[in-house]
C-alpha positions in Angstrom: -143.1 111.2 100.9 -141.2 113.0 98.1 -141.8 116.4 99.8 -140.4 115.1 103.1 -137.4 113.7 101.3 -136.7 117.1 99.5 -137.1 118.9 102.8 -134.7 116.5 104.5 -132.1 117.1 101.8 -132.5 120.9 102.1 -132.1 120.7 105.9 -129.1 118.4 105.5 -127.5 120.8 103.0 -128.0 123.9 105.3 -126.7 122.1 108.4 -123.6 120.8 106.5 -123.0 124.2 105.0 -123.1 125.9 108.4 -120.6 123.4 109.8 -118.5 123.7 106.7 -118.3 127.5 107.0 -117.6 127.3 110.7 -114.7 124.9 110.5 -113.3 126.2 107.2 -113.1 129.7 108.6 -111.4 128.4 111.8 -108.7 126.7 109.6 -108.4 129.8 107.3 -108.1 132.3 110.1 -105.7 130.4 112.4 -103.4 129.3 109.6 -102.8 132.7 108.0 -100.2 133.6 110.6 -98.2 130.4 109.8 -98.3 131.0 106.1 -97.3 134.6 106.5 -94.7 134.0 109.2 -91.8 135.2 107.1 -93.6 138.4 106.2 -94.7 139.0 109.8 -91.2 138.4 111.2 -89.8 141.0 108.8 -92.7 143.5 109.4 -92.5 143.3 113.2 -88.8 142.6 113.5 -89.2 139.4 115.6 -88.0 135.8 115.4 -89.4 132.2 115.1 -90.0 131.9 118.9 -92.1 135.1 119.0 -94.3 134.0 116.1 -94.5 130.5 117.5 -95.7 132.0 120.9 -98.5 133.9 119.2 -99.5 130.8 117.2 -99.7 128.9 120.4 -101.4 131.6 122.5 -104.2 132.1 120.0 -105.0 128.4 120.7 -104.7 128.9 124.4 -107.5 131.5 124.2 -109.8 129.0 122.5 -110.2 127.5 126.0 -112.2 130.4 127.6 -113.9 130.8 124.3 -115.0 127.1 124.4 -116.3 127.5 127.9 -118.3 130.6 126.9 -119.7 129.4 123.5 -120.1 125.8 124.7 -122.3 127.0 127.6 -124.3 129.2 125.2 -124.7 126.2 122.8 -126.0 123.9 125.6 -128.1 126.5 127.3 -129.6 128.5 124.4 -129.2 126.2 121.4 -126.6 125.2 118.8 -127.7 127.7 116.1 -127.3 131.0 117.9 -124.0 130.1 119.5 -122.6 128.9 116.2 -123.4 132.0 114.3 -122.1 134.4 117.1 -118.9 132.4 117.5 -118.1 132.6 113.8 -118.8 136.3 113.6 -116.6 137.0 116.6 -113.6 135.2 115.0 -114.1 136.9 111.6 -114.3 140.4 113.0 -111.3 140.2 115.4 -109.2 138.3 112.8 -109.7 141.1 110.3 -108.7 143.8 112.8 -105.1 142.5 112.9 -104.7 144.0 109.4 -104.7 147.5 111.0 -101.7 146.9 113.4 -98.6 149.2 112.8 -95.0 147.9 112.6 -94.3 148.7 116.3 -97.5 147.0 117.5 -96.5 143.3 117.7 -98.0 143.1 121.2 -101.3 144.5 119.9 -101.2 142.0 117.0 -100.8 139.2 119.5 -103.7 140.5 121.7 -106.0 140.6 118.7 -105.0 137.1 117.6 -105.8 135.9 121.2 -109.1 137.6 121.3 -110.1 136.2 117.9 -109.2 132.7 119.3 -112.2 133.1 121.7 -114.6 132.5 118.8 -114.7 128.7 119.0 -117.2 127.0 116.8 -115.8 123.5 116.5 -117.7 121.8 119.4 -121.0 123.5 118.5 -120.9 122.5 114.8 -119.9 118.9 115.6 -122.7 118.7 118.2 -125.2 119.9 115.6 -124.2 117.4 112.9 -123.9 114.5 115.4 -127.4 115.2 116.6 -128.7 115.3 113.0 -127.0 112.3 111.4 -127.6 108.6 112.2 -124.8 106.5 113.7 -124.2 104.8 110.3 -123.4 108.2 108.6 -122.1 110.3 111.5 -118.4 109.4 111.1 -118.5 110.2 107.4 -120.3 113.5 108.0 -117.8 114.4 110.8 -114.8 113.5 108.6 -116.3 115.6 105.7 -116.8 118.6 108.0 -113.3 118.3 109.5 -111.9 118.1 106.0 -113.3 121.7 105.4 -110.5 122.8 107.8 -108.2 121.8 105.0 -110.3 123.7 102.5 -109.8 126.7 104.7 -106.0 126.0 104.8 -105.9 125.6 101.0 -107.9 128.9 100.6 -105.4 130.6 102.9 -102.5 129.3 100.8 -104.1 130.6 97.6 -104.9 134.0 99.1 -101.3 134.4 100.4 -100.0 133.5 97.0 -102.3 135.8 95.1 -102.9 138.7 97.5 -99.8 138.3 99.8 -97.4 140.2 97.4 -99.6 143.3 97.9 -99.1 143.1 101.7 -100.0 140.6 104.5 -102.7 143.0 105.8 -104.9 142.3 102.8 -104.9 138.6 103.6 -106.2 139.1 107.1 -109.0 141.4 105.8 -110.4 138.5 103.8 -111.2 136.8 107.1 -114.6 138.7 106.9 -115.9 136.4 104.2 -118.4 134.4 106.4 -120.5 137.4 107.3 -123.0 137.1 104.4 -123.4 133.4 105.1 -124.1 134.2 108.8 -127.0 136.5 107.9 -128.4 133.8 105.7 -128.0 131.2 108.5 -129.9 133.4 111.0 -133.0 132.9 108.9 -132.7 129.4 107.4 -130.5 127.3 109.7 -132.7 124.9 111.7 -132.1 124.3 115.4 -131.1 120.8 116.5 -134.3 118.7 117.0 -132.5 116.8 119.7 -131.5 119.9 121.6 -135.0 121.4 121.1 -136.6 118.3 122.7 -134.1 118.4 125.6 -134.8 122.1 126.2 -138.6 121.5 126.1 -138.4 118.7 128.7 -136.1 120.9 130.9 -138.7 123.7 130.9 -141.6 121.4 131.4 -139.9 119.8 134.4 -138.6 123.2 135.6 -135.2 121.8 136.0 -132.5 124.3 136.9 -129.7 124.6 134.3 -126.2 123.5 135.5 -122.9 125.2 134.7 -121.5 122.9 132.0 -117.8 123.3 132.6 -118.3 122.2 136.2 -120.5 119.3 135.1 -118.1 117.7 132.7 -115.5 117.6 135.5 -118.0 116.2 138.0 -117.6 112.6 139.3 -119.9 111.3 136.5 -117.7 112.6 133.7 -114.2 113.4 135.0 -112.5 110.2 134.0 -113.7 110.3 130.5 -113.1 114.1 130.2 -109.4 113.8 131.4 -108.7 110.8 129.1 -110.1 112.6 126.1 -108.2 115.8 126.9 -104.9 113.8 127.2 -105.6 111.9 124.0 -106.6 114.9 122.0 -103.7 116.9 123.5 -101.2 114.4 122.1 -102.9 114.5 118.7 -103.0 118.3 118.6 -99.3 118.5 119.8 -98.4 116.1 116.9 -100.3 118.3 114.5 -99.0 121.7 115.5 -95.4 120.5 116.0 -95.4 119.9 112.3 -98.0 122.1 110.6 -97.4 125.4 112.3 -93.9 125.7 110.8 -94.3 123.4 107.8 -94.5 126.3 105.3 -91.1 127.6 106.5 -89.6 124.1 106.7 -90.5 123.5 103.0 -89.1 126.9 102.1 -85.8 125.8 103.7 -86.0 122.4 101.9 -86.6 123.8 98.5 -84.0 126.5 98.9 -81.5 123.9 100.1 -81.9 121.9 96.9 -81.5 125.0 94.7 -85.1 125.8 93.8 -85.1 129.5 92.8 -88.8 129.9 93.5 -88.6 128.2 96.8 -91.4 130.2 98.5 -94.0 129.5 95.8 -92.8 125.8 95.6 -93.2 125.4 99.4 -96.8 126.7 99.4 -97.7 124.6 96.3 -96.4 121.5 98.1 -98.5 122.5 101.1 -101.5 122.6 98.8 -100.8 119.0 97.7 -100.5 117.9 101.3 -103.7 119.6 102.2 -105.6 117.8 99.5 -104.2 114.5 100.9 -105.2 115.6 104.4 -108.8 116.3 103.2 -109.0 112.8 101.8 -107.6 111.2 105.0 -110.0 113.1 107.3 -113.0 112.0 105.3 -111.8 108.4 104.7 -111.0 107.6 108.4 -114.3 109.3 109.5 -116.1 107.1 107.0 -114.1 104.0 108.0 -115.0 104.6 111.7 -118.7 104.1 110.8 -117.9 100.5 109.8 -115.1 99.3 112.1 -115.6 101.6 115.1 -114.2 104.9 116.2 -111.3 103.4 118.2 -110.0 101.0 115.6 -110.1 103.6 112.8 -108.3 106.0 115.1 -105.6 103.4 115.9 -104.9 102.5 112.3 -104.4 106.1 111.3 -102.3 106.8 114.4 -99.9 103.9 113.3 -99.6 105.5 109.8 -98.6 108.8 111.5 -96.0 107.1 113.6 -94.5 105.5 110.5 -94.4 108.8 108.7 -92.7 110.5 111.8 -90.0 107.8 111.8 -89.3 108.4 108.1 -89.1 112.1 108.7 -86.6 111.8 111.5 -84.3 109.4 109.5 -84.3 111.4 106.2 -84.1 114.9 107.8 -81.5 114.3 110.5 -79.6 111.1 109.7 -79.6 110.5 106.0 -80.6 113.7 104.2 -82.8 113.0 101.2 -85.3 115.6 100.0 -87.4 113.2 98.0 -87.9 110.9 101.0 -88.6 113.9 103.3 -91.4 114.9 101.0 -92.6 111.3 101.0 -92.6 111.1 104.8 -94.7 114.2 104.8 -97.4 112.4 102.9 -97.6 109.6 105.5 -97.7 112.1 108.4 -100.5 114.0 106.6 -102.5 110.9 106.3 -101.8 110.2 110.0 -103.7 113.4 110.8 -106.9 111.8 109.5 -107.8 110.7 113.0 -108.8 114.3 113.7 -111.9 113.6 111.6 -113.1 111.1 114.2 -112.8 113.5 117.2 -116.1 115.3 117.1 -118.4 112.4 116.5 -116.6 110.2 119.0 -116.9 112.7 121.9 -120.5 113.5 120.8 -121.5 109.9 121.3 -119.8 109.6 124.7 -121.6 112.6 126.3 -125.2 113.5 127.0 -127.1 116.3 125.1 -127.1 118.4 128.3 -123.3 118.9 128.1 -122.4 117.8 124.5 -121.5 121.2 123.0 -119.5 122.2 126.1 -117.7 118.9 126.3 -116.8 118.9 122.6 -115.6 122.5 122.7 -113.8 122.5 126.0 -112.0 119.2 125.6 -110.8 120.0 122.1 -109.8 123.6 123.0 -107.9 122.6 126.1 -106.0 120.0 124.1 -105.3 122.4 121.3 -104.5 125.3 123.6 -102.1 123.3 125.8 -100.2 121.9 122.9 -97.7 124.7 122.6 -96.2 122.7 119.7 -95.6 125.8 117.6 -93.9 127.7 120.4 -91.7 124.8 121.4 -90.7 124.0 117.9 -89.9 127.7 117.2 -87.8 127.9 120.4 -85.8 124.7 119.6 -85.2 125.9 116.1 -84.0 129.4 117.1 -81.8 127.9 119.8 -80.1 125.4 117.5 -79.9 127.6 114.4 -76.8 129.9 114.2 -78.2 131.4 111.0 -81.7 132.3 112.2 -81.1 136.0 111.4 -80.6 135.2 107.7 -81.6 131.6 107.0 -81.7 132.0 103.2 -78.3 133.6 102.8 -76.9 130.5 101.2 -77.6 126.8 100.6 -75.5 126.0 103.7 -77.4 128.3 106.0 -80.8 127.0 104.7 -79.7 123.4 105.3 -78.7 124.3 108.9 -82.0 126.0 109.4 -83.9 123.0 108.0 -82.2 120.6 110.4 -82.7 122.9 113.4 -86.4 123.3 112.6 -86.6 119.5 111.7 -85.2 118.7 115.2 -87.9 120.7 116.9 -90.6 119.1 114.6 -89.7 115.7 116.0 -91.9 116.5 118.9 -94.6 115.3 116.6 -93.3 111.8 116.6 -93.2 111.7 120.4 -96.8 113.0 120.5 -97.9 110.4 118.0 -96.5 107.7 120.3 -98.4 109.3 123.2 -101.6 109.0 121.2 -101.0 105.3 120.8 -100.5 104.8 124.5 -103.5 106.8 125.8 -105.8 105.4 123.1 -105.8 102.0 124.8 -107.7 103.5 127.8 -110.5 105.4 125.9 -113.8 103.6 125.5 -115.6 102.8 122.3 -119.3 104.1 122.5 -121.5 101.3 123.6 -124.6 102.9 122.1 -124.1 105.4 119.3 -127.8 106.5 119.3 -128.0 110.1 120.3 -131.2 111.1 122.1 -132.4 114.3 123.8 -132.2 112.7 127.3 -129.9 110.1 128.7 -131.4 106.8 129.7 -131.3 107.8 133.3 -133.1 111.0 132.6 -135.8 109.2 130.6 -136.7 107.2 133.7 -137.1 110.3 135.9 -140.7 111.7 136.3 
């Protein structure tokens, strides 16, 4: 009994570590461009809208990546697909460090190619198939919180290495490679998927194309509902977070903080710690009160924070209350920790990795929050060429950017509306075959 218990703990650790590395690197790689936006604008000679477009396009390209790696995960196993997807993202992210000053288009192309390396749906399928229903939400929240660790790591790297050049920051995106070699030998395959694969081979059942299957009559209503729900949630997130580092630079410069860049990134560190807590807590809470109720409570917190942000940024300027509103909004992003386990429980093993990957990637890729916020900011801001020239120009830049970031509040309200139509899983037990398949000879 003790040996089995030790083996179980070892397996648990390796599976969680693989999921941690996958999602942490996703957060690390994708957020570098937001944290280094000021440096990139200067290096390439472009504006907010151009940087916002690249931020959004790299998420658009996660969609074909999700189709590819989701199919690989459902057809050949979670393990191989997960390792290859992380390696893909790491290699192409690091290559952006080699782009010359006149190569902004090449920079954008490499960012889009790196976006193909989607590991989110595969890692959440793996942990959902390993954990029981009573622990799955907490595990999912914990894994999603590692995105925040990736974000925090990126902030630290940009603070420490950034002064030597933004290129060095992108080269650090190669850090998962030693872990991937280790995972190739010690990461176990999902027992649920392995059983499913065995039955498929024994029955000589022909494999289906998963992207087609999740939009079939059996799944299309659920798939569309989840895409819309997650799209609103992702739009809310990216409308704020993609330009949050620059927004806080404007804010601290406006109130006369001499080290406004460092102060902005340190405050982002504080928010990310709060976000990590929120992601784990609401995932944990969903194990006890249900996925939908926990999602709803957190969504209401996000709406409250968005209202405060609107009031104290545009109507009654108060820097302390703006910082306070950011805390509530950050807690409101905790619902992202429920995404993966919720969708895993709603779909069968046959399509789970594809459904998770494709739904989330379409939602994230179609958000365009970063681009729209950047476009609104650049349109409204008469001082976009030199936003830090004076306190007055920084204040105008802050309000222009803050106006665009109000898209987040609208999206939070959209989440609230669509959530009413999404089902709570009736049976959270995950098995290799659906109940209908079990009855088949």
